[in-house]
C-alpha positions as CSV (number, residue, x, y, z in Angstrom):
1,M,100.1,82.3,110.9
2,I,96.3,82.8,111.0
3,N,94.7,82.2,107.8
4,K,92.9,85.8,106.6
5,V,89.1,83.3,104.7
6,S,89.0,81.6,108.6
7,F,89.5,84.1,110.8
8,L,87.1,86.1,108.7
9,T,84.8,83.5,108.6
10,F,85.0,82.6,112.5
11,F,84.5,86.7,112.6
12,S,81.0,86.5,110.9
13,V,80.0,83.1,113.3
14,L,80.8,85.2,116.2
15,T,79.1,88.5,115.0
16,T,76.4,85.6,114.4
17,I,76.1,84.4,117.5
18,L,76.3,87.6,119.8
19,G,73.8,89.3,117.6
20,I,71.2,86.1,118.3
21,A,72.2,85.6,122.1
22,I,70.4,89.5,121.6
23,V,67.6,89.2,119.7
24,S,67.0,86.0,121.9
25,G,67.9,88.0,125.2
26,C,64.9,91.5,124.5
27,A,62.4,88.6,123.2
28,K,60.0,87.7,125.5
29,D,58.7,85.2,125.5
30,S,57.4,82.4,128.4
31,T,59.8,79.3,126.7
32,P,61.8,78.1,130.8
33,I,65.6,78.9,130.0
34,G,66.6,75.2,130.1
35,N,64.6,75.6,127.2
36,K,66.8,78.6,125.5
37,S,70.3,77.2,126.9
38,T,70.0,73.9,124.9
39,Q,68.4,75.9,121.9
40,Y,71.6,78.2,121.9
41,I,73.5,74.6,122.8
42,K,72.2,73.4,119.2
43,D,72.2,76.4,117.1
44,I,75.7,76.9,118.0
45,K,76.9,72.8,117.1
46,E,74.7,73.5,114.1
47,L,77.3,76.8,112.7
48,T,80.4,75.5,113.8
49,L,79.7,72.5,112.2
50,K,78.7,74.5,109.2
51,L,81.9,76.4,109.5
52,A,83.9,73.7,109.4
53,K,82.5,72.6,105.7
54,L,83.2,75.8,105.1
55,E,86.6,76.4,105.9
56,E,87.2,72.5,104.6
57,S,86.1,73.3,101.3
58,I,88.4,76.7,100.6
59,N,91.3,74.6,101.8
60,K,90.1,72.4,98.8
61,K,90.5,74.5,97.2
62,E,93.3,75.7,95.0
63,P,94.9,79.3,95.7
64,N,93.9,80.3,91.7
65,D,90.8,78.8,91.9
66,R,89.8,81.6,94.9
67,L,91.2,84.4,92.2
68,N,88.5,85.9,90.3
69,S,89.5,84.4,86.7
70,S,89.8,87.4,85.2
71,I,92.3,88.6,88.1
72,Q,95.5,86.8,87.5
73,L,99.0,87.0,89.4
74,H,101.7,88.6,87.9
75,S,105.1,89.0,88.8
76,N,105.7,91.5,86.4
77,L,106.0,94.6,86.0
78,I,102.7,97.6,85.1
79,K,103.4,98.8,81.6
80,Y,100.4,101.6,81.7
81,I,96.7,101.1,82.9
82,T,93.7,102.7,81.2
83,L,90.1,103.5,82.6
84,R,87.3,103.0,80.5
85,V,84.1,105.6,82.0
86,G,81.1,106.4,80.1
87,S,81.0,103.4,77.6
88,S,78.6,99.7,77.5
89,D,82.1,98.4,79.4
90,D,83.6,100.6,82.1
91,R,87.5,98.9,82.5
92,L,90.3,99.1,84.1
93,R,93.2,97.4,81.7
94,I,96.7,96.7,82.8
95,Y,98.7,96.3,80.2
96,W,102.1,94.0,81.8
97,S,105.3,94.5,80.7
98,D,105.1,90.5,79.5
99,N,102.0,91.7,76.9
100,S,99.2,90.5,78.8
101,S,96.4,92.5,79.9
102,T,93.9,92.4,83.1
103,N,90.5,93.5,83.2
104,L,88.3,95.0,85.5
105,P,85.3,95.9,85.4
106,C,84.6,99.3,86.9
107,K,80.7,100.3,88.8
108,K,80.3,104.3,90.0
109,E,78.6,103.7,93.4
110,Q,77.8,107.7,94.0
111,S,80.7,109.4,93.4
112,T,83.7,107.3,93.3
113,W,84.7,104.9,90.4
114,I,84.9,101.1,91.8
115,C,86.8,98.3,89.6
116,G,87.9,94.6,90.5
Protein backbone atom coordinates (compact mmCIF):
# COMPACT_ATOMS: atom_id res chain seq x y z
CA MET A 1 0.00 0.00 0.00
CA ILE A 2 1.36 3.42 -0.93
CA ASN A 3 2.07 5.72 1.99
CA LYS A 4 -0.20 8.79 1.74
CA VAL A 5 2.64 11.19 2.59
CA SER A 6 4.90 9.59 -0.04
CA PHE A 7 2.17 9.82 -2.67
CA LEU A 8 1.47 13.47 -1.87
CA THR A 9 5.19 14.26 -1.94
CA PHE A 10 5.60 12.43 -5.24
CA PHE A 11 2.58 14.27 -6.68
CA SER A 12 3.99 17.63 -5.52
CA VAL A 13 7.35 16.94 -7.12
CA LEU A 14 5.71 15.74 -10.32
CA THR A 15 3.57 18.87 -10.62
CA THR A 16 6.62 21.03 -9.89
CA ILE A 17 8.59 19.32 -12.64
CA LEU A 18 5.70 19.68 -15.08
CA GLY A 19 5.32 23.34 -14.14
CA ILE A 20 9.01 24.00 -14.71
CA ALA A 21 8.85 22.20 -18.04
CA ILE A 22 5.82 24.21 -19.18
CA VAL A 23 7.22 27.57 -18.10
CA SER A 24 10.63 26.80 -19.53
CA GLY A 25 9.08 25.62 -22.79
CA CYS A 26 7.26 28.93 -23.18
CA ALA A 27 10.33 31.07 -22.40
CA LYS A 28 12.17 32.56 -25.35
CA ASP A 29 15.94 32.56 -25.07
CA SER A 30 18.94 31.72 -27.13
CA THR A 31 20.01 28.71 -25.03
CA PRO A 32 20.67 25.68 -27.22
CA ILE A 33 18.30 22.75 -26.76
CA GLY A 34 21.13 20.48 -25.57
CA ASN A 35 21.96 22.83 -22.68
CA LYS A 36 18.29 23.03 -21.65
CA SER A 37 18.04 19.25 -21.56
CA THR A 38 21.17 19.03 -19.44
CA GLN A 39 19.78 21.61 -17.02
CA TYR A 40 16.42 19.78 -16.83
CA ILE A 41 18.22 16.55 -15.99
CA LYS A 42 20.20 18.33 -13.26
CA ASP A 43 17.00 19.87 -11.88
CA ILE A 44 15.19 16.52 -11.87
CA LYS A 45 18.12 14.83 -10.11
CA GLU A 46 18.20 17.61 -7.52
CA LEU A 47 14.44 17.31 -6.91
CA THR A 48 14.72 13.53 -6.68
CA LEU A 49 17.46 13.87 -4.07
CA LYS A 50 15.38 16.36 -2.06
CA LEU A 51 12.39 14.02 -2.26
CA ALA A 52 14.47 11.09 -1.00
CA LYS A 53 15.73 13.19 1.94
CA LEU A 54 12.18 14.26 2.84
CA GLU A 55 10.90 10.69 2.72
CA GLU A 56 13.81 9.53 4.86
CA SER A 57 13.18 12.19 7.49
CA ILE A 58 9.44 11.40 7.53
CA ASN A 59 10.03 7.66 7.86
CA LYS A 60 12.48 8.16 10.76
CA LYS A 61 9.87 9.90 12.86
CA GLU A 62 7.58 7.94 15.13
CA PRO A 63 3.87 8.12 14.21
CA ASN A 64 3.09 10.16 17.35
CA ASP A 65 5.75 12.73 16.38
CA ARG A 66 3.78 13.42 13.18
CA LEU A 67 0.66 14.43 15.08
CA ASN A 68 0.03 17.93 16.28
CA SER A 69 0.80 18.06 19.99
CA SER A 70 -2.75 19.20 20.75
CA ILE A 71 -4.30 16.25 18.93
CA GLN A 72 -3.97 12.76 20.36
CA LEU A 73 -5.34 9.44 19.18
CA HIS A 74 -8.17 8.21 21.38
CA SER A 75 -9.53 4.73 21.20
CA ASN A 76 -12.52 5.52 23.40
CA LEU A 77 -15.80 7.23 22.69
CA ILE A 78 -16.64 10.91 22.66
CA LYS A 79 -18.80 12.06 25.59
CA TYR A 80 -19.55 15.49 24.15
CA ILE A 81 -18.16 18.32 22.06
CA THR A 82 -18.18 22.06 22.76
CA LEU A 83 -17.49 24.94 20.39
CA ARG A 84 -16.39 28.30 21.76
CA VAL A 85 -16.50 31.21 19.32
CA GLY A 86 -16.44 34.96 19.73
CA SER A 87 -13.73 34.89 22.40
CA SER A 88 -9.97 35.38 22.40
CA ASP A 89 -9.46 31.60 22.28
CA ASP A 90 -12.01 30.24 19.80
CA ARG A 91 -11.82 26.45 19.99
CA LEU A 92 -13.51 23.12 19.57
CA ARG A 93 -13.11 20.94 22.64
CA ILE A 94 -13.72 17.20 22.56
CA TYR A 95 -14.42 15.45 25.86
CA TRP A 96 -13.61 11.74 25.80
CA SER A 97 -15.19 8.93 27.81
CA ASP A 98 -11.89 8.46 29.72
CA ASN A 99 -12.37 12.04 31.08
CA SER A 100 -9.58 13.51 28.95
CA SER A 101 -10.13 16.35 26.50
CA THR A 102 -8.65 17.65 23.25
CA ASN A 103 -8.60 21.32 22.26
CA LEU A 104 -8.60 22.29 18.60
CA PRO A 105 -8.08 25.99 17.83
CA CYS A 106 -10.66 27.46 15.44
CA LYS A 107 -10.78 30.42 13.09
CA LYS A 108 -13.37 31.82 10.75
CA GLU A 109 -12.51 31.78 7.05
CA GLN A 110 -15.08 33.75 5.05
CA SER A 111 -18.34 32.33 6.44
CA THR A 112 -17.02 28.94 7.58
CA TRP A 113 -15.45 27.99 10.92
CA ILE A 114 -12.32 25.81 10.60
CA CYS A 115 -10.97 23.89 13.58
CA GLY A 116 -7.85 21.79 13.82
